[in-house]
C-alpha positions as CSV (number, residue, x, y, z in Angstrom):
1,M,-2.0,13.8,-1.6
2,I,-0.7,11.5,-4.4
3,V,1.4,8.4,-4.0
4,F,4.1,7.6,-6.5
5,D,5.9,4.3,-7.1
6,L,9.6,5.3,-7.2
7,Q,12.7,3.4,-8.3
8,C,16.3,4.0,-7.1
9,L,18.5,4.6,-10.1
10,D,21.5,3.3,-8.3
11,G,20.3,0.1,-6.8
12,G,17.0,-0.5,-8.6
13,E,14.9,-0.8,-5.4
14,L,11.2,0.0,-5.8
15,F,9.4,2.0,-3.1
16,E,6.5,4.4,-2.7
17,A,6.2,7.9,-1.3
18,W,3.4,10.4,-0.8
19,F,3.5,14.0,-2.1
20,G,1.2,16.9,-2.1
21,S,1.4,17.2,-5.9
22,N,3.5,16.5,-9.0
23,A,5.2,19.9,-8.5
24,D,5.9,19.0,-4.8
25,F,7.6,15.7,-6.0
26,D,9.7,17.6,-8.5
27,A,10.7,20.2,-6.0
28,Q,11.7,17.6,-3.4
29,V,13.7,15.6,-5.9
30,E,15.5,18.7,-7.1
31,Q,16.4,19.6,-3.5
32,G,17.7,16.0,-2.8
33,L,15.0,15.4,-0.2
34,V,13.7,12.1,-1.8
35,R,16.0,9.2,-1.0
36,C,16.0,5.5,-1.5
37,P,15.1,3.8,1.8
38,V,17.6,1.0,1.2
39,C,20.8,2.8,0.0
40,Q,19.9,6.4,0.8
41,S,20.7,7.5,-2.8
42,C,19.0,10.7,-4.0
43,R,19.0,9.4,-7.6
44,V,15.3,8.3,-7.8
45,A,12.7,8.5,-10.5
46,K,9.0,7.7,-10.9
47,A,8.6,4.0,-11.7
48,P,5.9,3.0,-14.2
49,M,2.5,2.8,-12.5
50,A,-0.8,1.3,-13.5
51,P,-3.6,3.7,-13.0
52,L,-6.2,2.9,-10.3
53,V,-9.5,2.8,-12.2
54,P,-12.5,2.1,-10.0
55,R,-15.0,-0.5,-11.0
56,K,-18.4,0.8,-11.8
57,G,-20.4,1.2,-8.6
58,A,-17.3,0.5,-6.4
59,S,-17.2,3.1,-3.5
60,D,-13.6,2.5,-2.5
61,G,-12.1,2.1,-6.0
62,G,-11.6,-1.6,-5.4
63,A,-9.0,-0.9,-2.8
64,A,-10.4,-3.3,-0.2
65,E,-10.6,-6.1,-2.8
66,A,-7.0,-5.4,-4.0
67,I,-5.7,-5.5,-0.4
68,A,-7.6,-8.8,0.2
69,R,-6.1,-10.2,-3.0
70,L,-2.7,-9.1,-1.9
71,A,-3.1,-10.6,1.5
72,C,-4.2,-13.9,0.0
73,A,-1.2,-13.9,-2.3
74,Q,1.2,-13.1,0.6
75,A,-0.3,-15.8,2.8
76,E,0.2,-18.3,0.0
77,M,3.8,-17.3,-0.3
78,L,4.3,-17.5,3.4
79,R,2.7,-20.9,3.6
80,K,5.4,-22.2,1.2
81,S,8.2,-20.4,3.1
82,E,10.0,-21.0,6.4
83,W,10.0,-18.4,9.2
84,V,13.6,-17.7,10.2
85,G,12.9,-14.8,12.5
86,D,15.8,-12.4,13.3
87,R,18.2,-14.9,11.5
88,F,16.9,-13.7,8.1
89,A,20.0,-11.8,7.0
90,E,22.3,-14.5,8.1
91,T,20.2,-17.2,6.4
92,A,19.8,-15.3,3.2
93,R,23.5,-14.6,3.0
94,A,24.5,-18.2,3.7
95,M,22.1,-19.4,0.9
96,H,23.6,-16.8,-1.5
97,L,27.1,-18.0,-0.7
98,G,26.1,-21.6,-1.1
99,E,26.6,-22.5,2.5
100,L,23.0,-23.5,2.9
101,P,20.6,-25.0,0.2
102,E,18.4,-22.4,-1.3
103,S,14.9,-22.3,-0.1
104,A,12.0,-19.8,0.4
105,V,12.5,-18.1,3.8
106,H,11.0,-15.0,5.5
107,G,11.9,-13.2,8.7
108,E,13.1,-9.9,10.1
109,A,16.1,-7.8,9.2
110,T,17.2,-4.3,10.2
111,R,17.5,-1.6,7.6
112,D,21.3,-1.9,7.8
113,E,21.1,-5.7,7.4
114,A,18.8,-5.4,4.3
115,K,21.0,-2.7,2.8
116,A,24.1,-4.9,3.3
117,L,22.3,-7.9,1.6
118,V,21.3,-5.8,-1.4
119,E,24.8,-4.4,-1.7
120,D,26.2,-7.9,-1.7
121,G,23.8,-9.0,-4.5
122,V,21.5,-11.1,-2.3
123,S,17.9,-11.0,-3.8
124,I,15.5,-9.9,-1.1
125,A,12.1,-8.1,-1.1
126,P,10.1,-6.6,1.6
127,L,6.7,-8.1,2.3
128,P,3.8,-5.7,1.4
129,L,1.8,-6.5,4.5
130,P,2.9,-7.0,8.2
131,V,3.7,-10.6,9.1
132,I,2.9,-12.0,12.6
133,P,5.7,-14.3,13.7
134,P,4.4,-17.9,14.3
135,N,5.3,-17.7,18.0
136,Q,3.0,-14.7,18.4
137,V,-0.1,-16.2,16.7
138,N,-2.9,-17.1,19.0
């Protein structure tokens, strides 16, 4: 299996997908089977990717270290951000329209809500790792 970073040519969204091979990716794209998860466009292409080069002596290619660094970076972003829960789409749109002051927020949105935000020009991005809402933390 191989994972590719893909980019929607219509909306610019970045996402990843797994394929059996390069040829498998090409065949699925040609058949219109690869779609953007936000807008469902079939116009997707491979995004530039940095190769994963394992450190000398690293048994997992540094994946555990990379995930740990990613988790730390995300935790720092969340620390400086306000949890708005299921009001994320409403809050982000209100900030975009100038009805609320801009600030860093995070929360939950349905696929349809996220798609509508992107279509309306609201800058959003999915978090790479799952987030536990504050009310569910022990």
